[in-house]
C-alpha positions as CSV (number, residue, x, y, z in Angstrom):
1,X,13.3,20.0,55.5
2,X,14.5,23.3,57.2
3,X,11.9,25.4,55.2
4,X,9.1,23.0,56.2
5,X,10.1,23.3,59.9
6,X,10.1,27.1,59.6
7,X,6.6,26.9,58.1
8,X,5.5,24.8,61.0
9,X,7.0,27.2,63.6
10,X,5.4,30.2,61.8
11,X,2.0,28.6,62.0
12,X,2.4,27.8,65.6
13,X,3.5,31.3,66.4
14,X,0.5,32.6,64.4
15,X,-1.8,30.4,66.6
16,X,-0.3,31.7,69.8
17,X,-0.6,35.4,68.8
18,X,-4.1,35.1,67.5
19,X,-5.3,32.9,70.4
20,X,-3.7,34.7,73.2
21,X,-2.4,38.2,72.2
22,X,-5.2,39.1,69.8
23,X,-8.1,37.6,71.7
24,X,-9.2,40.0,74.5
25,X,-10.7,38.5,77.6
26,X,-13.9,40.3,76.7
27,X,-14.1,38.1,73.7
28,X,-13.4,35.0,75.7
29,X,-16.1,35.8,78.3
30,X,-18.7,36.7,75.6
31,X,-18.1,33.4,73.9
32,X,-18.6,31.5,77.1
33,X,-21.8,33.4,77.8
34,X,-23.3,33.6,74.4
35,X,-21.8,30.4,72.8
36,X,-22.3,30.2,69.0
37,X,-24.3,33.5,69.0
38,X,-21.4,35.5,70.1
39,X,-20.1,37.9,67.4
40,X,-16.7,37.7,68.9
41,X,-16.5,34.0,68.1
42,X,-16.6,35.0,64.4
43,X,-14.2,38.0,64.9
44,X,-11.8,35.5,66.5
45,X,-12.0,33.0,63.7
46,X,-11.4,35.8,61.1
47,X,-8.4,37.0,63.1
48,X,-7.1,33.5,63.3
49,X,-7.2,33.0,59.6
50,X,-5.7,36.4,58.7
51,X,-2.9,36.0,61.2
52,X,-1.9,32.5,59.7
53,X,-2.0,34.0,56.2
54,X,0.2,36.8,57.2
55,X,2.8,34.4,58.6
56,X,2.8,31.6,56.0
57,X,1.8,33.5,52.9
58,X,-1.3,33.6,50.6
59,X,0.0,30.6,48.6
60,X,-1.2,28.4,51.4
61,X,-4.7,29.9,51.7
62,X,-6.4,26.5,51.2
63,X,-4.5,24.9,54.1
64,X,-5.1,28.0,56.3
65,X,-8.9,28.1,55.4
66,X,-9.2,24.4,56.6
67,X,-7.2,25.0,59.8
68,X,-9.3,28.2,60.4
69,X,-12.6,26.4,60.0
70,X,-11.6,23.5,62.2
71,X,-10.3,26.1,64.7
72,X,-13.7,27.7,64.7
73,X,-15.4,24.2,65.3
74,X,-13.1,23.6,68.2
75,X,-13.8,26.9,69.7
76,X,-17.6,26.4,69.3
77,X,-17.3,23.1,71.1
78,X,-15.2,24.6,73.9
79,X,-17.8,27.4,74.5
80,X,-20.3,24.7,75.4
81,X,-17.9,23.0,77.8
82,X,-17.4,23.9,81.4
83,X,-14.7,26.6,81.8
84,X,-11.6,25.3,83.5
85,X,-8.0,24.3,82.8
86,X,-8.8,20.9,81.7
87,X,-11.0,22.0,78.8
88,X,-8.6,24.8,78.1
89,X,-5.7,22.3,77.8
90,X,-7.7,20.0,75.5
91,X,-8.6,22.9,73.3
92,X,-5.0,24.0,72.9
93,X,-3.8,20.4,72.3
94,X,-6.4,20.0,69.5
95,X,-5.4,23.3,67.8
96,X,-1.8,22.3,67.9
97,X,-2.5,18.8,66.6
98,X,-4.5,20.3,63.6
99,X,-1.5,22.4,62.7
100,X,0.8,19.5,63.0
101,X,-1.4,17.3,60.8
102,X,-1.6,20.1,58.3
103,X,2.3,20.3,58.3
104,X,2.4,16.5,57.6
105,X,-0.2,16.8,54.8
106,X,1.4,19.8,53.0
107,X,5.1,18.6,53.2
108,X,4.5,14.8,53.2
109,X,6.6,14.2,56.4
110,X,6.2,10.7,57.7
111,X,7.7,9.3,60.8
112,X,10.7,7.0,60.4
113,X,9.9,3.6,61.7
114,X,13.6,2.7,62.5
115,X,13.8,6.0,64.4
116,X,10.6,5.2,66.3
117,X,11.9,1.7,67.2
118,X,15.3,3.0,68.4
119,X,13.4,5.6,70.5
120,X,11.2,2.9,71.9
121,X,14.1,0.7,73.0
122,X,16.2,3.5,74.3
123,X,16.9,2.8,78.0
124,X,17.9,6.3,78.8
125,X,14.6,7.6,77.6
126,X,12.6,5.2,79.7
127,X,14.8,5.9,82.7
128,X,14.2,9.6,82.2
129,X,10.4,9.2,81.8
130,X,10.2,6.9,84.8
131,X,12.0,9.4,87.0
132,X,10.0,12.4,85.9
133,X,6.8,10.4,86.3
134,X,7.7,9.3,89.7
135,X,8.1,12.9,90.9
136,X,4.6,13.8,90.0
137,X,1.7,12.1,91.7
138,X,3.6,9.0,93.0
139,X,6.0,11.2,95.0
140,X,3.0,13.4,96.2
141,X,1.3,10.3,97.5
142,X,4.5,9.0,99.2
143,X,5.0,12.3,101.0
144,X,1.3,12.7,101.9
145,X,1.4,9.2,103.5
146,X,4.8,9.8,105.2
147,X,3.5,13.1,106.8
148,X,-0.2,12.2,107.3
149,X,0.2,11.9,111.1
150,X,1.2,15.6,111.2
151,X,-1.2,16.9,108.6
152,X,-2.8,20.2,109.1
153,X,-5.8,21.8,107.4
154,X,-5.0,22.7,103.8
155,X,-5.5,26.0,102.1
156,X,-6.4,26.1,98.5
157,X,-7.6,22.6,97.3
158,X,-4.7,20.6,95.9
159,X,-2.5,23.7,95.6
160,X,0.2,22.2,97.7
161,X,0.3,19.1,95.7
162,X,0.8,20.9,92.5
163,X,3.3,23.3,94.0
164,X,5.2,20.3,95.2
165,X,5.0,18.6,91.7
166,X,6.4,21.6,89.9
167,X,9.1,22.2,92.5
168,X,10.3,18.6,92.3
169,X,10.4,18.7,88.5
170,X,12.4,22.0,88.5
171,X,14.9,20.8,91.1
172,X,15.3,17.4,89.4
173,X,16.1,19.2,86.1
174,X,18.4,21.7,87.8
175,X,20.3,18.8,89.5
176,X,20.6,17.1,86.1
177,X,22.1,20.2,84.7
178,X,24.3,20.9,87.8
179,X,22.7,24.3,88.3
180,X,22.8,24.0,92.1
181,X,23.0,27.8,92.7
182,X,19.5,28.1,91.1
183,X,18.3,25.4,93.5
184,X,19.4,27.5,96.5
185,X,17.4,30.5,95.1
186,X,14.4,28.4,94.6
187,X,14.4,26.8,98.1
188,X,15.1,30.3,99.6
189,X,12.2,31.9,97.9
190,X,9.8,29.2,98.8
191,X,10.9,29.2,102.5
192,X,10.3,33.0,102.7
193,X,6.9,32.7,101.2
194,X,5.7,29.6,103.1
195,X,7.2,29.9,106.5
196,X,6.2,33.6,106.9
197,X,2.6,32.6,106.3
198,X,2.9,29.7,108.7
199,X,2.2,31.5,112.1
200,X,1.9,28.2,114.1
201,X,4.9,26.1,115.1
202,X,3.2,22.9,114.3
203,X,2.3,24.0,110.8
204,X,5.8,25.3,110.2
205,X,7.4,21.9,111.3
206,X,4.9,20.0,109.1
207,X,5.8,22.1,106.0
208,X,9.5,21.7,106.8
209,X,9.1,17.9,106.9
210,X,7.2,17.8,103.6
211,X,9.6,20.1,102.0
212,X,12.8,18.1,103.1
213,X,11.1,14.9,101.8
214,X,10.2,16.5,98.5
215,X,13.6,18.0,98.0
216,X,15.3,14.7,98.9
217,X,13.3,12.7,96.3
218,X,14.0,15.3,93.6
219,X,17.7,15.3,94.4
220,X,17.9,11.6,94.5
221,X,16.1,11.2,91.1
222,X,18.1,14.0,89.5
223,X,21.4,12.4,90.6
224,X,20.3,9.0,89.5
225,X,19.4,10.3,86.1
226,X,22.6,12.3,85.8
227,X,24.5,9.1,86.5
228,X,22.5,6.9,84.0
229,X,22.7,9.4,81.2
230,X,26.5,9.8,81.5
Protein backbone atom coordinates (compact mmCIF):
# COMPACT_ATOMS: atom_id res chain seq x y z
CA UNK A 1 0.00 0.00 0.00
CA UNK A 2 2.80 2.41 0.93
CA UNK A 3 4.63 1.83 -2.37
CA UNK A 4 1.46 2.51 -4.34
CA UNK A 5 0.93 5.78 -2.46
CA UNK A 6 4.50 6.78 -3.30
CA UNK A 7 3.78 5.95 -6.97
CA UNK A 8 0.71 8.21 -6.89
CA UNK A 9 2.64 11.06 -5.22
CA UNK A 10 5.46 10.74 -7.76
CA UNK A 11 3.00 10.96 -10.64
CA UNK A 12 1.30 14.00 -9.12
CA UNK A 13 4.67 15.65 -8.58
CA UNK A 14 5.63 14.90 -12.18
CA UNK A 15 2.40 16.56 -13.31
CA UNK A 16 2.99 19.69 -11.24
CA UNK A 17 6.56 20.01 -12.52
CA UNK A 18 5.74 19.45 -16.20
CA UNK A 19 2.56 21.56 -16.17
CA UNK A 20 3.93 24.51 -14.19
CA UNK A 21 7.72 24.52 -13.90
CA UNK A 22 8.55 23.14 -17.34
CA UNK A 23 5.82 24.91 -19.32
CA UNK A 24 6.90 28.50 -20.02
CA UNK A 25 4.24 31.19 -20.34
CA UNK A 26 5.34 31.54 -23.98
CA UNK A 27 4.09 28.01 -24.63
CA UNK A 28 0.78 28.66 -22.88
CA UNK A 29 0.09 31.86 -24.84
CA UNK A 30 1.01 30.20 -28.13
CA UNK A 31 -1.37 27.31 -27.38
CA UNK A 32 -4.17 29.77 -26.62
CA UNK A 33 -3.49 31.63 -29.87
CA UNK A 34 -2.73 28.81 -32.34
CA UNK A 35 -4.72 26.02 -30.63
CA UNK A 36 -4.02 22.57 -32.07
CA UNK A 37 -1.56 24.04 -34.59
CA UNK A 38 0.80 25.20 -31.84
CA UNK A 39 4.11 23.34 -31.89
CA UNK A 40 4.42 24.03 -28.17
CA UNK A 41 1.33 21.93 -27.49
CA UNK A 42 3.19 18.87 -28.73
CA UNK A 43 6.40 19.85 -26.96
CA UNK A 44 4.41 20.09 -23.73
CA UNK A 45 2.81 16.67 -24.29
CA UNK A 46 6.27 15.20 -24.87
CA UNK A 47 7.66 16.86 -21.73
CA UNK A 48 4.67 15.55 -19.75
CA UNK A 49 5.34 11.97 -20.79
CA UNK A 50 9.11 12.11 -20.27
CA UNK A 51 8.73 13.68 -16.82
CA UNK A 52 6.26 10.99 -15.73
CA UNK A 53 8.59 8.23 -16.98
CA UNK A 54 11.51 9.76 -15.08
CA UNK A 55 9.50 9.68 -11.86
CA UNK A 56 7.72 6.31 -11.99
CA UNK A 57 10.07 4.32 -14.21
CA UNK A 58 9.96 2.89 -17.71
CA UNK A 59 8.18 -0.27 -16.52
CA UNK A 60 4.97 1.79 -16.37
CA UNK A 61 5.35 3.18 -19.89
CA UNK A 62 1.95 1.94 -21.06
CA UNK A 63 0.14 3.72 -18.23
CA UNK A 64 2.24 6.85 -18.75
CA UNK A 65 1.46 6.78 -22.48
CA UNK A 66 -2.29 6.68 -21.78
CA UNK A 67 -2.03 9.46 -19.20
CA UNK A 68 0.05 11.57 -21.60
CA UNK A 69 -2.37 11.13 -24.51
CA UNK A 70 -5.35 12.03 -22.34
CA UNK A 71 -3.38 14.98 -20.97
CA UNK A 72 -2.87 16.15 -24.54
CA UNK A 73 -6.57 15.82 -25.39
CA UNK A 74 -7.52 17.82 -22.29
CA UNK A 75 -5.03 20.54 -23.22
CA UNK A 76 -6.36 20.68 -26.79
CA UNK A 77 -9.90 21.14 -25.44
CA UNK A 78 -8.68 23.81 -23.02
CA UNK A 79 -6.98 25.73 -25.84
CA UNK A 80 -10.40 26.23 -27.44
CA UNK A 81 -12.01 27.34 -24.17
CA UNK A 82 -12.06 30.91 -22.93
CA UNK A 83 -8.96 31.68 -20.83
CA UNK A 84 -9.79 32.19 -17.16
CA UNK A 85 -9.56 30.65 -13.72
CA UNK A 86 -12.70 28.52 -14.12
CA UNK A 87 -11.41 26.65 -17.17
CA UNK A 88 -7.91 26.48 -15.69
CA UNK A 89 -9.34 24.82 -12.55
CA UNK A 90 -11.39 22.36 -14.63
CA UNK A 91 -8.26 21.52 -16.63
CA UNK A 92 -6.23 20.77 -13.49
CA UNK A 93 -9.01 18.77 -11.85
CA UNK A 94 -9.31 16.58 -14.96
CA UNK A 95 -5.56 15.97 -15.03
CA UNK A 96 -5.54 14.93 -11.37
CA UNK A 97 -8.59 12.69 -11.85
CA UNK A 98 -6.87 10.91 -14.75
CA UNK A 99 -3.81 10.29 -12.56
CA UNK A 100 -5.98 9.04 -9.69
CA UNK A 101 -7.93 6.74 -12.03
CA UNK A 102 -4.66 5.34 -13.37
CA UNK A 103 -3.49 4.65 -9.83
CA UNK A 104 -6.70 2.75 -9.07
CA UNK A 105 -6.40 0.70 -12.27
CA UNK A 106 -2.72 -0.12 -11.77
CA UNK A 107 -2.88 -1.08 -8.11
CA UNK A 108 -6.48 -2.25 -7.92
CA UNK A 109 -7.43 -0.02 -5.00
CA UNK A 110 -11.13 0.14 -4.33
CA UNK A 111 -12.88 2.30 -1.77
CA UNK A 112 -14.05 0.51 1.35
CA UNK A 113 -17.82 0.75 1.61
CA UNK A 114 -17.87 0.49 5.44
CA UNK A 115 -15.33 3.31 5.58
CA UNK A 116 -17.45 5.41 3.23
CA UNK A 117 -20.56 4.73 5.32
CA UNK A 118 -18.74 5.68 8.52
CA UNK A 119 -17.54 8.86 6.85
CA UNK A 120 -21.05 9.65 5.60
CA UNK A 121 -22.64 9.41 9.07
CA UNK A 122 -19.77 11.14 10.89
CA UNK A 123 -21.40 14.10 12.67
CA UNK A 124 -18.07 15.87 13.19
CA UNK A 125 -17.34 15.83 9.47
CA UNK A 126 -20.73 17.32 8.63
CA UNK A 127 -20.37 19.96 11.33
CA UNK A 128 -16.97 20.93 9.93
CA UNK A 129 -18.29 20.96 6.35
CA UNK A 130 -21.30 23.09 7.33
CA UNK A 131 -19.10 25.57 9.19
CA UNK A 132 -16.63 25.94 6.33
CA UNK A 133 -19.42 26.26 3.77
CA UNK A 134 -21.19 28.90 5.87
CA UNK A 135 -18.05 31.06 5.89
CA UNK A 136 -17.95 31.23 2.08
CA UNK A 137 -20.83 32.77 0.10
CA UNK A 138 -23.50 32.60 2.85
CA UNK A 139 -21.38 34.74 5.18
CA UNK A 140 -20.54 37.12 2.31
CA UNK A 141 -24.23 37.62 1.57
CA UNK A 142 -25.07 38.14 5.26
CA UNK A 143 -22.30 40.74 5.65
CA UNK A 144 -23.30 42.41 2.38
CA UNK A 145 -26.92 42.71 3.50
CA UNK A 146 -25.95 43.92 6.98
CA UNK A 147 -23.71 46.68 5.58
CA UNK A 148 -25.71 47.55 2.44
CA UNK A 149 -26.92 50.88 3.86
CA UNK A 150 -23.31 52.09 4.13
CA UNK A 151 -22.03 50.57 0.89
CA UNK A 152 -19.47 52.53 -1.11
CA UNK A 153 -18.40 52.00 -4.76
CA UNK A 154 -16.34 48.82 -5.09
CA UNK A 155 -12.87 48.51 -6.61
CA UNK A 156 -12.05 45.32 -8.47
CA UNK A 157 -15.16 43.28 -9.24
CA UNK A 158 -15.86 40.71 -6.48
CA UNK A 159 -12.33 41.17 -5.09
CA UNK A 160 -13.58 42.13 -1.63
CA UNK A 161 -15.91 39.12 -1.55
CA UNK A 162 -13.15 36.62 -2.27
CA UNK A 163 -10.69 38.35 0.04
CA UNK A 164 -13.29 38.08 2.80
CA UNK A 165 -13.91 34.38 2.12
CA UNK A 166 -10.21 33.54 2.24
CA UNK A 167 -9.77 35.66 5.36
CA UNK A 168 -12.66 33.97 7.19
CA UNK A 169 -11.48 30.48 6.29
CA UNK A 170 -7.94 31.25 7.46
CA UNK A 171 -9.13 32.76 10.74
CA UNK A 172 -11.55 29.88 11.37
CA UNK A 173 -8.77 27.32 10.90
CA UNK A 174 -6.36 29.36 13.04
CA UNK A 175 -8.96 29.61 15.82
CA UNK A 176 -9.59 25.87 15.54
CA UNK A 177 -5.85 25.23 15.93
CA UNK A 178 -5.56 27.92 18.67
CA UNK A 179 -2.95 29.93 16.73
CA UNK A 180 -4.26 33.27 17.93
CA UNK A 181 -0.95 35.08 17.43
CA UNK A 182 -1.13 34.39 13.68
CA UNK A 183 -4.63 35.88 13.62
CA UNK A 184 -3.23 39.09 15.11
CA UNK A 185 -0.61 39.31 12.36
CA UNK A 186 -3.23 38.65 9.69
CA UNK A 187 -5.57 41.35 10.99
CA UNK A 188 -2.72 43.85 11.37
CA UNK A 189 -1.50 43.26 7.83
CA UNK A 190 -4.97 43.64 6.37
CA UNK A 191 -5.63 46.79 8.39
CA UNK A 192 -2.45 48.46 7.13
CA UNK A 193 -3.22 47.60 3.50
CA UNK A 194 -6.89 48.50 3.55
CA UNK A 195 -7.07 51.53 5.78
CA UNK A 196 -4.06 53.26 4.22
CA UNK A 197 -5.87 53.10 0.89
CA UNK A 198 -9.15 54.29 2.39
CA UNK A 199 -8.71 58.05 2.28
CA UNK A 200 -12.32 58.81 3.04
CA UNK A 201 -13.70 58.55 6.55
CA UNK A 202 -16.98 56.97 5.40
CA UNK A 203 -15.15 54.30 3.40
CA UNK A 204 -12.87 53.55 6.35
CA UNK A 205 -15.82 53.11 8.71
CA UNK A 206 -17.63 50.92 6.16
CA UNK A 207 -14.58 48.67 5.80
CA UNK A 208 -14.22 48.51 9.58
CA UNK A 209 -17.83 47.39 10.06
CA UNK A 210 -17.51 44.72 7.37
CA UNK A 211 -14.20 43.49 8.75
CA UNK A 212 -15.51 43.22 12.32
CA UNK A 213 -18.59 41.30 11.15
CA UNK A 214 -16.42 38.98 9.07
CA UNK A 215 -14.01 38.37 11.96
CA UNK A 216 -16.88 37.77 14.39
CA UNK A 217 -18.43 35.12 12.16
CA UNK A 218 -15.07 33.42 11.60
CA UNK A 219 -14.28 33.40 15.32
CA UNK A 220 -17.75 32.09 16.21
CA UNK A 221 -17.58 29.24 13.70
CA UNK A 222 -14.00 28.39 14.67
CA UNK A 223 -14.82 28.23 18.38
CA UNK A 224 -18.00 26.22 17.70
CA UNK A 225 -16.09 23.68 15.60
CA UNK A 226 -13.40 23.44 18.25
CA UNK A 227 -16.03 22.67 20.89
CA UNK A 228 -17.76 20.09 18.68
CA UNK A 229 -14.55 18.29 17.72
CA UNK A 230 -13.34 17.89 21.31
